[in-house]
Structures are given as C-alpha cells and as structure tokens.
N, C-alpha and C positions, 0 to 999 in steps of 0.2 A: 549369491549378490557381491559382484564387485563394486567398487567407490571410482576407479579411472579404470581409462583404457592408456594400459604400453604398446607401442610400435620398434621393431626395432629401425634402424637410420642406413641408408649406405654402406657405414662401417661396419655393421654388426651392435651399436650399442642398442639397449635398451632405454626411451626418451617416453616420457608423458605424454600423452594426445590432447587429451581431452578427461570429462567424468564419461563416468559408466550409467549406458539411457537406463539402465534399470533404477535410478535416482529422479526419473521424473515419472516414471510410475508407481516408486514410492510417495513420492509428492502429493499425486492424486491420489491413493490411496488411505495419506495422510488426512487429506480435507476430506474425502467423500467420511473418514472413520470420525473426523471431529463435528461434520454437519450430523450424521446418526447422533452423535453420540450428544448433541445440543438438543438435536428434536425429543429421546428421549427423557431428559433433562427437564426440558418446557414441559413439556406433557404433563409430568409428575408436582412440576412446580410452575403451577399455569402465573403470567404476568397479564396486568391488568392493563388493555391496551391506551385506556385514557386513563393513569395516576391523578390524582387530586393535585390544585395546583396547591402553588407552596403560600403556609401562612403569614409566612411575611410580606410585612407592608412593599409595594414594588412603586413608589410614587413615580408618576412621569415618563411610564412604560407605556410606549405608544401599542394600538393592535396590530403590528405587521412590527419584528425585530426582525433587523436585518445579519442573518446569519452568515453568507457570505454573498462577496463583494461579486460582479459580473467579470471583475479579475478574474479571481479565486475558483469560480466556474467554469470562465475557459478552461482556463488549466487544468480542471480536474478532467472536463471529460475529451480534450486533446489527448491530453497524458493516456487517459483509458484506451481512446482508441489505438491511440500509438503502440502501445506496451498488448493491447492484444493481436494489433496486422502481426509485430515482434512473435509472439508464441507462436499463432500459428503458421506462420515462415517458418519459425525455427524447429518447431517440432513435428508440424504436420510430413514431411518430410521422412524425417526417424519413423513414423508411424507407418510410413508406406504409400502416404500422398502426396503423390510424388509431378511437381511443379517449376517453372520459371521462378524461384523462388528470392536470389537475389539481391536482386535491384530493390525489390520491394521490404524487403530486411533492414539494408542499407538507408533505402528511403524514411522509412519511419523511424530508423533510430534517431536521423539527423533531426525528425518533431523532437522525438521524445529528448534529444537533449537541450534544443532549442525551448525547447515548453520549461524544463527545471531550471536553464537558468533565468527564464522570466519570472518564474517564481520564486528563487531564492531574490533575486533584485524587489520585486514586489511586496514580499514578505521583509525584506530587509528596512524598504524605503516607507509603505504604506501600511501595514498591517501589525500588530502585537505578537510578533514572534513569543513572546513569556508565554503567550495563551496555549501553546502546542508545548513548549518544553517542559523537561518532567525533573523535578528536583526530588533530593532526600525524602521531602514529608509523602509527596505523590508516590512514591513506593509503598510507602509508610500506606498507604491509603489503600494503596492496590493488593498490597496483603490482607489486610481487613477485607476487601471485597472475595477474596479468593474464599478467604475462612467462612466466609455469610454465604459464598455458591455453594462448599462443603459442607452444610450444617454448623460446620463448628465456631462458627460468633453468632453475633447477635444480631439485629436489625441495622441495618447502616443508616449511622445519623447525619453526613450530611449530603446534599444534593452536589452533583460536581457545578463547574466552572463552565466556563462556555464549550472544552470537548474533556471527557470523562479520561480518565487514566489509562483506560483500556483501549482507549480512541489515541491517543499519545503515542504508546506504547508499537501500537498498528502504524503509524505513520512512522514513527523513527525504524522500524523493521524494513518498510515501502522503501522509505528515503536508499537506505542498505542499498538496498537491491537496485535500486534505481542507480546509485552510483556505481555499485559494480557493475554490470551492464555498458553502461554509459561510456567510462574509463576504458573499461576490456574492449568494449565496439570500435569505440573509435580508431584504438590502435588496430584493430583488425580489418579493419578498413585499408589498412595500408595494403593488403596480404589480396585482396581483389579489383578488379575496373571501377574508376569511380571518378564523378564530376570533380572531385575534392582536390585527393591524392594520389600522390604519384606513385604506381606501385611499385613495392619493395618487400619483396615474402622476403627480404633477407637481413631487415634492422634489427630481429632479436634474434639470437642465438636459438637451437630448435628445442630446448629444456625449459626455456625463458617461455616460449610460447606457449607450449605445453603448460604454463601455470595459469598465462592469457586466460588462454579457453577452459581451462580450469574454474577462474573465478565466473569468467563469463557462464559457465553451465550451473556454474553452483547457484548465481546471481538472479542465471534465470527459470531453475528449476523452484526455486523458495518464491519466486513470485505466479506460480503454480496454483498453487496450496495458499499464497494467502486470497488470490482473486476470486478461488473458489468460495474463502470461506468471507468476504468478504460483498459478493454477489448476494450470495447467503443472507446474512442478515441486513443487508440492504430491501431484501422482498419481504423480510419478514410483518404480521402487520403493526406489530408495537415496535419497529423500529422505519416504519414507513412515513415515519411526518419529515424522519432528518433525510433521507430521500429526496424527498418533492423538494424540502428548502435547498438544495443543491440544482435544482432546477430552477424555482422561481427567485432564487436569495433570499428568502426572511422566512418566520415561520409563527405563528399565532402569538399573541400574548397569553392565553390559556396555555400554550403548548411551553413554551420558556416559563413560568413558574411551577409547570407542574416537571419538568425534566433538571432544570435548574437552580441552583442555589441564586438571587439576586445580589447579596453580598460578596460571589465569589465568578460575579458575570454581571457587571454595570452596564446597564444600556440607559439609553433616554430618546427623547423627540430630535434629539442631535447625534445620536449614535448615526454611524455609518456604515461599519466594519467592523 
C-alpha cells in the first residue's frame, strides 16, 4: 500500500500529485472495524437505555431543555448534506461510478464553506463556545473514561456538562478536516471553470499543487471514517435521544438529569441556547 501518488512532469521530474486511493479504502476499513469492535464491546457491556436521573436537586429546570437552537440545527443538517454530496461526487468516480461530478462538487463545497462561516459567527456571537472547548482538565477526564471502558478504572464519578469530552474531541477532529477541505478546495477551484474565480492552473507550482491535493485528500478520507462512526452512534438506541434533539432542538427534563450534571450544564426556564 502506498500513501501518495507521484507522476513525471514534462521535464522528467517526479512530482507529488495526490494521496493514494488506498487510503480511502483504509479509512472505510478503519471505520468498519471500529463499529464492529464497539458492537462486540457493547454486547459484552450492555448500557441501560434510560439511566436513572441524577439525584442532585435542579430547581427551575423546564420539562423541555433546549439543547440546540434552530440556527445550530440548520447548520448541522446543511453541513451534513453538503459533506455527503462532496464525498459522493469526490469518491464515486474513483470507485468506478462515472458521472459529470465537477460542478456539483464545487457547488456543494461553497455550501459547506458558507455553512461553516455562518456557524463560526453564530458560535462566537450567540453561543457559549466554551461548552465545546477542551481544557487540560477535560483530557484527564477523558483518560479516566478510557480507563473505565478498558476495565482499568472505577466507575465514572461525574456526569458531563452539555457536551461530553469525547463529543468535543470528535468536534475538533471534524473541524480540522473541514478546514482542510475548505481551504484547499477554494484553492483548487481556480483550476476548473466556475462562476466565482477566473481559471488559473498556474497560480501555484506543480509541487505546491501536489501538497494542496494531498491535504484535501487526507481531510476527505478522514471524513469518511468519522462520518461512518458518527452515523453509527446516532442510530444506537441509547444514543438516539441526542439524535432526536438535533431534529427538535430539545431534550426532556428526565433525559437532561439522566445524562448531564446540572452543576456543569446549568439551565433554567429562561435558558434559550
């Protein structure tokens, strides 16, 4: 298995072109193995579908706790749709399914860029971005959780705040991949005919274009494995309450108390986001 593809330019120089498509199949295999492994672990260590609510007093908590605003939900589903279109138009031709994909691909890319820019503005201006931030203390908590999963630690003492540590780590990984495809994708648009940029395939040297395509490809194949696991967790019965909250925007009071620490995610009847 090779990691990169190289070609000779007209002057006989070997230049970097893109990632090897072996990495696509490796990402699919990695996602599949993770899912199979988790299913085995889940079968051996069943988790109650509806854990008991926390015993801590939580006065003022409404019957419906807003978890995701309408703007956050729209961003999530628009980003999800655009990424799926990008992966389909980017990888189906590699897998032998040929169609006129270039225009669909860059249009979906612009939708992704617009949704991410909107999300950044919305997060900084209207959301508590610290809910998704990862601190040194959070890494220690995640380590304790992993030790618990592997049977090397005791019971988890604290329930998480609004977002568990593993969710925040996943968010950071998705963000890294998104910025990778977004920045390189905008650069690559100057190599094809489109309505925004004048075509200029000589903007960068061949060696530089190679690295642009490598970063774009690595980010894209990273998306494949992460999306496989994301969809897998989204449909699990014990996780489905979170998926439903991304549709309707709220969780029940019982779900809030069962899965979250009221002292770490403080809500009240006035809470809106």
